[in-house]
C-alpha positions in Angstrom: 78.7 -10.7 -18.3 79.9 -9.1 -15.1 80.1 -5.2 -15.4 82.4 -5.1 -12.0 85.3 -6.7 -10.5 84.5 -8.4 -7.3 86.3 -5.7 -5.5 83.8 -3.0 -6.7 86.3 -1.1 -9.2 84.8 -0.7 -12.9 85.5 -4.2 -15.1 86.3 -3.6 -18.4 89.0 -5.5 -18.6 88.5 -9.2 -20.0 86.1 -11.7 -18.6 88.8 -14.7 -18.0 90.7 -12.3 -16.0 88.1 -11.3 -14.0 87.1 -14.9 -13.0 90.6 -15.6 -12.3 90.8 -12.6 -9.8 87.9 -13.5 -8.2 88.5 -17.3 -7.6 92.4 -15.7 -6.8 90.8 -13.6 -3.9 88.6 -15.7 -1.6 88.2 -12.9 0.7 86.3 -10.5 -1.4 84.7 -13.5 -3.1 83.2 -14.9 0.4 82.2 -10.9 1.3 80.3 -10.3 -1.8 78.7 -13.3 -1.1 77.5 -12.9 2.3 76.5 -9.4 0.8 74.4 -10.8 -1.7 72.8 -13.5 0.9 71.9 -10.5 2.9 70.2 -8.7 0.1 68.5 -11.8 -0.9 67.2 -12.5 2.4 66.2 -8.7 2.8 64.1 -9.4 -0.6 62.2 -12.2 0.7 61.0 -10.3 3.6 59.8 -8.2 1.3 58.2 -11.2 -0.9 57.0 -12.6 2.2 55.4 -9.4 3.3 54.1 -8.7 -0.4 52.2 -12.4 -0.5 49.8 -11.6 2.6 49.5 -7.8 1.4 48.1 -9.7 -2.0 45.7 -11.9 0.4 44.6 -8.4 2.1 43.6 -6.8 -1.0 41.8 -9.9 -2.6 40.5 -9.6 1.1 39.5 -6.3 0.3 38.1 -6.6 -2.9 35.9 -9.8 -1.9 34.2 -7.4 0.9 33.8 -4.8 -1.6 32.0 -7.0 -4.0 29.8 -8.5 -0.7 29.1 -5.3 0.6 27.9 -4.2 -2.9 25.9 -7.3 -3.1 24.2 -6.7 0.1 23.5 -3.3 -0.5 21.3 -4.9 -3.2 19.7 -7.4 -1.5 18.6 -4.5 1.6 17.5 -2.3 -1.0 15.5 -5.3 -2.8 14.4 -6.1 0.6 13.2 -2.4 1.8 11.4 -2.6 -2.0 9.8 -5.6 -1.1 8.8 -4.9 2.4 7.0 -1.7 1.3 5.3 -3.6 -1.6 4.1 -5.8 1.4 2.9 -3.2 3.8 1.0 -1.3 1.0 -0.8 -4.5 0.6 -1.3 -5.2 3.9 -2.6 -1.8 4.5 -4.8 -2.0 1.7 -6.3 -4.8 2.9 -6.8 -3.7 6.3 -8.8 -0.8 4.9 -11.1 -3.1 3.0 -11.5 -5.3 6.1 -12.4 -2.3 8.1 -14.8 -1.2 5.6 -16.3 -4.3 5.2 -16.5 -4.4 9.2 -18.4 -1.1 9.3 -20.7 -1.6 6.4 -21.8 -5.0 8.1 -21.7 -3.2 11.7 -24.2 -0.2 9.6 -26.6 -3.2 8.3 -26.7 -4.3 12.1 -27.8 -1.4 13.3 -30.2 -0.6 11.1 -31.6 -4.2 11.5 -31.5 -3.8 15.1 -33.3 -0.4 14.8 -36.1 -2.3 12.1 -36.4 -5.0 14.9 -37.3 -2.3 17.6 -39.7 -0.4 15.5 -41.3 -3.9 14.7 -41.4 -4.7 18.3 -43.0 -1.7 19.4 -45.7 -2.3 16.6 -46.6 -5.3 17.8 -46.6 -4.4 21.3 -49.0 -1.4 20.7 -51.1 -3.9 18.8 -50.8 -6.1 22.1 -52.3 -2.9 24.3 -55.0 -2.5 21.5 -56.0 -6.4 22.0 -55.9 -6.2 25.8 -58.0 -2.9 25.6 -60.9 -4.8 23.1 -60.2 -7.6 25.6 -61.1 -5.7 28.4 -64.1 -4.4 27.0 -65.3 -7.4 25.4 -64.9 -8.9 29.5 -67.1 -5.8 30.3 -69.3 -6.7 27.9 -69.5 -10.3 28.9 -70.1 -8.9 32.4 -72.9 -6.8 31.3 -74.2 -9.5 29.6 -74.2 -11.9 32.6 -75.1 -9.4 35.0 -78.4 -8.9 32.4 -78.8 -12.8 32.3 -78.7 -12.9 35.9 -81.3 -10.0 36.2 -83.8 -11.9 33.9 -83.9 -14.9 35.8 -87.0 -16.2 34.2 -85.7 -16.3 30.8 -86.3 -19.5 29.1 -83.9 -21.9 29.4 -83.1 -21.7 25.5 -82.4 -17.7 26.4 -80.2 -18.6 29.4 -78.1 -21.2 27.5 -77.5 -18.6 24.9 -76.6 -16.2 27.6 -74.3 -18.9 29.0 -72.6 -19.5 25.3 -71.9 -15.9 24.9 -70.6 -15.5 28.3 -68.1 -18.3 27.4 -67.7 -17.0 24.1 -65.9 -13.6 25.5 -64.3 -15.9 28.5 -62.9 -17.4 25.4 -61.8 -14.5 23.9 -60.5 -12.8 26.6 -58.3 -16.3 27.7 -57.1 -15.9 23.7 -55.9 -12.4 23.8 -54.3 -13.1 27.0 -52.2 -15.9 25.9 -51.7 -14.0 22.7 -50.3 -11.3 25.0 -48.2 -13.3 27.4 -46.8 -14.6 23.9 -45.6 -11.5 22.5 -44.1 -10.6 26.2 -42.3 -13.5 26.2 -41.0 -13.2 22.7 -39.4 -10.1 23.5 
């Protein structure tokens, strides 16, 4: 139903008359059509502008969702990183404690070895002193044997045997002494 005439006047008359007047006055009809086309073109601009705005709104919503997901992923990564860091720190502390225990054991073993070496050195020094005493005794015996040139062959042989034993004891002690020194 047409509520106004083509010329803009209120239309309370019958519709048939309105259509006839519209058809009869082509200039008014043409201007009205142009006005409507201009309004349609203007509305098209708004409609076209709204479509990209919808895209922007949709893009904004998508970005908000992605930002929220990224925040959650970042939070989860921070928690996982903190857990891994804590585990690494605990593992490092355990490695340090194990290394310290091994180092302490090695120090104790080295100290025990040094103590044993000092004890062996003291034993060697005592053996060397005993060897010197035996050598001195052997020299005394040899001197005594030489002094008694008149002793029987049997007694001379016994003296030589004793001297040989003393020399062998001396050689054995000196060999042990050299062996000990090489082991240090």
